[in-house]
TIBA-990878 format. One record per residue (C-alpha): residue in three letters; residue number from 1; x, y, z. Coordinates in steps of 0.02 Angstrom, whole numbers, plus 50000, padded with zeros to 5 digits. Each point is the difference from the previous one (the first is absolute). Example, Ala and Ser with C-alpha at 12.3 -4.5 7.8 and 13.67 -1.06 7.14 Angstrom:
BEGIN
<res: ALA, n: 1, c1: 50615, c2: 49775, c3: 50390>
<res: SER, n: 2, c1: 50069, c2: 50172, c3: 49967>
***
This chain:
BEGIN
<res: MET, n: 1, c1: 47950, c2: 50550, c3: 50697>
<res: ILE, n: 2, c1: 50001, c2: 49918, c3: 50172>
<res: GLU, n: 3, c1: 49845, c2: 49905, c3: 50055>
<res: ARG, n: 4, c1: 49976, c2: 49953, c3: 50183>
<res: LYS, n: 5, c1: 49871, c2: 49872, c3: 50057>
<res: HIS, n: 6, c1: 49934, c2: 49961, c3: 50173>
<res: VAL, n: 7, c1: 50080, c2: 50155, c3: 50074>
<res: SER, n: 8, c1: 50007, c2: 50034, c3: 50187>
<res: ALA, n: 9, c1: 50091, c2: 50133, c3: 50099>
<res: ARG, n: 10, c1: 50150, c2: 49883, c3: 50017>
<res: MET, n: 11, c1: 50014, c2: 49912, c3: 49832>
<res: SER, n: 12, c1: 49922, c2: 49942, c3: 49838>
<res: LYS, n: 13, c1: 49974, c2: 49814, c3: 49973>
<res: ILE, n: 14, c1: 50041, c2: 50022, c3: 49815>
<res: VAL, n: 15, c1: 50096, c2: 50136, c3: 49909>
<res: LYS, n: 16, c1: 50005, c2: 49991, c3: 49809>
<res: HIS, n: 17, c1: 50122, c2: 50098, c3: 49892>
<res: ASN, n: 18, c1: 50062, c2: 49975, c3: 49822>
<res: GLY, n: 19, c1: 49927, c2: 49825, c3: 49984>
<res: VAL, n: 20, c1: 50067, c2: 49938, c3: 50167>
<res: ALA, n: 21, c1: 49899, c2: 49959, c3: 50156>
<res: TYR, n: 22, c1: 50083, c2: 50013, c3: 50170>
<res: LEU, n: 23, c1: 49907, c2: 49905, c3: 50136>
<res: CYS, n: 24, c1: 50014, c2: 50036, c3: 50184>
<res: GLY, n: 25, c1: 50070, c2: 49861, c3: 50109>
<res: GLN, n: 26, c1: 49879, c2: 49858, c3: 50036>
<res: VAL, n: 27, c1: 49996, c2: 49898, c3: 50160>
<res: GLY, n: 28, c1: 49897, c2: 49852, c3: 50055>
<res: ASN, n: 29, c1: 49900, c2: 49970, c3: 50157>
<res: ALA, n: 30, c1: 50104, c2: 50032, c3: 50156>
<res: GLY, n: 31, c1: 50038, c2: 49841, c3: 50096>
<res: ASP, n: 32, c1: 49973, c2: 49880, c3: 49855>
<res: SER, n: 33, c1: 50140, c2: 49886, c3: 49939>
<res: VAL, n: 34, c1: 50126, c2: 50064, c3: 49874>
<res: ALA, n: 35, c1: 49917, c2: 49895, c3: 49864>
<res: ASP, n: 36, c1: 49828, c2: 50068, c3: 50042>
<res: GLN, n: 37, c1: 50062, c2: 50179, c3: 50011>
<res: THR, n: 38, c1: 50089, c2: 49981, c3: 49833>
<res: SER, n: 39, c1: 49844, c2: 49928, c3: 49919>
<res: GLU, n: 40, c1: 49894, c2: 50144, c3: 50068>
<res: CYS, n: 41, c1: 50128, c2: 50129, c3: 49940>
<res: LEU, n: 42, c1: 49996, c2: 49927, c3: 49826>
<res: SER, n: 43, c1: 49810, c2: 49996, c3: 49997>
<res: ARG, n: 44, c1: 50001, c2: 50184, c3: 50043>
<res: VAL, n: 45, c1: 50131, c2: 50032, c3: 49864>
<res: ASP, n: 46, c1: 49886, c2: 49913, c3: 49874>
<res: VAL, n: 47, c1: 49857, c2: 50119, c3: 50044>
<res: LEU, n: 48, c1: 50111, c2: 50155, c3: 49985>
<res: LEU, n: 49, c1: 50079, c2: 49941, c3: 49837>
<res: GLU, n: 50, c1: 49828, c2: 49977, c3: 49923>
<res: ASP, n: 51, c1: 49945, c2: 50171, c3: 50064>
<res: ALA, n: 52, c1: 50156, c2: 50076, c3: 49922>
<res: GLY, n: 53, c1: 49967, c2: 49919, c3: 49831>
<res: SER, n: 54, c1: 50143, c2: 49878, c3: 50022>
<res: SER, n: 55, c1: 50030, c2: 49817, c3: 50043>
<res: ARG, n: 56, c1: 50128, c2: 49877, c3: 50067>
<res: GLU, n: 57, c1: 50070, c2: 49983, c3: 49824>
<res: LYS, n: 58, c1: 50041, c2: 50186, c3: 49996>
<res: MET, n: 59, c1: 50098, c2: 50010, c3: 50164>
<res: LEU, n: 60, c1: 50166, c2: 50088, c3: 49979>
<res: GLN, n: 61, c1: 50075, c2: 49998, c3: 50174>
<res: VAL, n: 62, c1: 49953, c2: 49930, c3: 50169>
<res: VAL, n: 63, c1: 50078, c2: 50037, c3: 50169>
<res: ILE, n: 64, c1: 49961, c2: 49879, c3: 50141>
<res: TRP, n: 65, c1: 50037, c2: 50037, c3: 50182>
<res: LEU, n: 66, c1: 50003, c2: 49858, c3: 50125>
<res: ALA, n: 67, c1: 50005, c2: 50028, c3: 50187>
<res: ASP, n: 68, c1: 50117, c2: 49849, c3: 50009>
<res: MET, n: 69, c1: 50101, c2: 49931, c3: 49854>
<res: SER, n: 70, c1: 49981, c2: 49825, c3: 50073>
<res: ASP, n: 71, c1: 49824, c2: 50010, c3: 49924>
<res: PHE, n: 72, c1: 50071, c2: 50019, c3: 49823>
<res: ALA, n: 73, c1: 49960, c2: 49821, c3: 49943>
<res: GLU, n: 74, c1: 49822, c2: 50004, c3: 50069>
<res: MET, n: 75, c1: 49964, c2: 50166, c3: 49914>
<res: ASN, n: 76, c1: 50079, c2: 49941, c3: 49836>
<res: ALA, n: 77, c1: 49891, c2: 49843, c3: 49996>
<res: VAL, n: 78, c1: 49846, c2: 50112, c3: 49988>
<res: TRP, n: 79, c1: 50084, c2: 50128, c3: 49886>
<res: ASP, n: 80, c1: 50062, c2: 49868, c3: 49876>
<res: ALA, n: 81, c1: 49824, c2: 49927, c3: 49981>
<res: TRP, n: 82, c1: 49926, c2: 50175, c3: 49973>
<res: VAL, n: 83, c1: 50119, c2: 50073, c3: 49868>
<res: PRO, n: 84, c1: 49951, c2: 49948, c3: 49823>
<res: GLU, n: 85, c1: 50135, c2: 49895, c3: 49917>
<res: GLY, n: 86, c1: 50109, c2: 50106, c3: 49889>
<res: TYR, n: 87, c1: 49944, c2: 50165, c3: 50078>
<res: ALA, n: 88, c1: 50108, c2: 50014, c3: 50156>
<res: PRO, n: 89, c1: 50039, c2: 50183, c3: 50038>
<res: ALA, n: 90, c1: 50166, c2: 50070, c3: 50058>
<res: ARG, n: 91, c1: 49992, c2: 49964, c3: 50187>
<res: ALA, n: 92, c1: 50089, c2: 50041, c3: 50162>
<res: CYS, n: 93, c1: 49967, c2: 49926, c3: 50171>
<res: GLY, n: 94, c1: 50072, c2: 50060, c3: 50164>
<res: GLU, n: 95, c1: 49972, c2: 49999, c3: 50186>
<res: ALA, n: 96, c1: 49920, c2: 50151, c3: 50082>
<res: LYS, n: 97, c1: 49908, c2: 50047, c3: 50158>
<res: LEU, n: 98, c1: 49820, c2: 50018, c3: 49939>
<res: ALA, n: 99, c1: 49866, c2: 50120, c3: 50064>
<res: ARG, n: 100, c1: 49935, c2: 49877, c3: 50131>
<res: PRO, n: 101, c1: 50086, c2: 49850, c3: 50079>
<res: GLU, n: 102, c1: 49858, c2: 49883, c3: 49944>
<res: LEU, n: 103, c1: 50038, c2: 50038, c3: 49817>
<res: LYS, n: 104, c1: 50122, c2: 49882, c3: 49916>
<res: VAL, n: 105, c1: 50000, c2: 50053, c3: 49817>
<res: GLU, n: 106, c1: 49970, c2: 50156, c3: 49895>
<res: ILE, n: 107, c1: 49996, c2: 50002, c3: 49811>
<res: ILE, n: 108, c1: 50024, c2: 50155, c3: 49891>
<res: VAL, n: 109, c1: 49962, c2: 49988, c3: 49812>
<res: THR, n: 110, c1: 50038, c2: 50108, c3: 49849>
<res: ALA, n: 111, c1: 49914, c2: 49949, c3: 49837>
<res: ALA, n: 112, c1: 49967, c2: 50059, c3: 49824>
<res: CYS, n: 113, c1: 49820, c2: 50054, c3: 49977>
<res: ASP, n: 114, c1: 49875, c2: 50056, c3: 49868>
***
């Protein structure tokens, strides 16, 4: 069975299937610093993980898009403090043109769920 949560015409914020939760990409507040946008993204991920019956410790894979790879260290400083020790997911990070020029980071999470 597939369960969709927070569904709009364009997307679902969470799709659950076979014990896995797929979260839509999360962004921060446009115009904020990379660190602040990353922190806001991760706060939003926390809310969605809880809603999906999951947690940071159950993350399987994370894809991070940066508008500029020169922001890699700034984003990682926030990321490293957020990920529980011993529970780092498989992760990829690349550079991409995001939906709006003021956005600097987008985070996409896949996690095991109840």
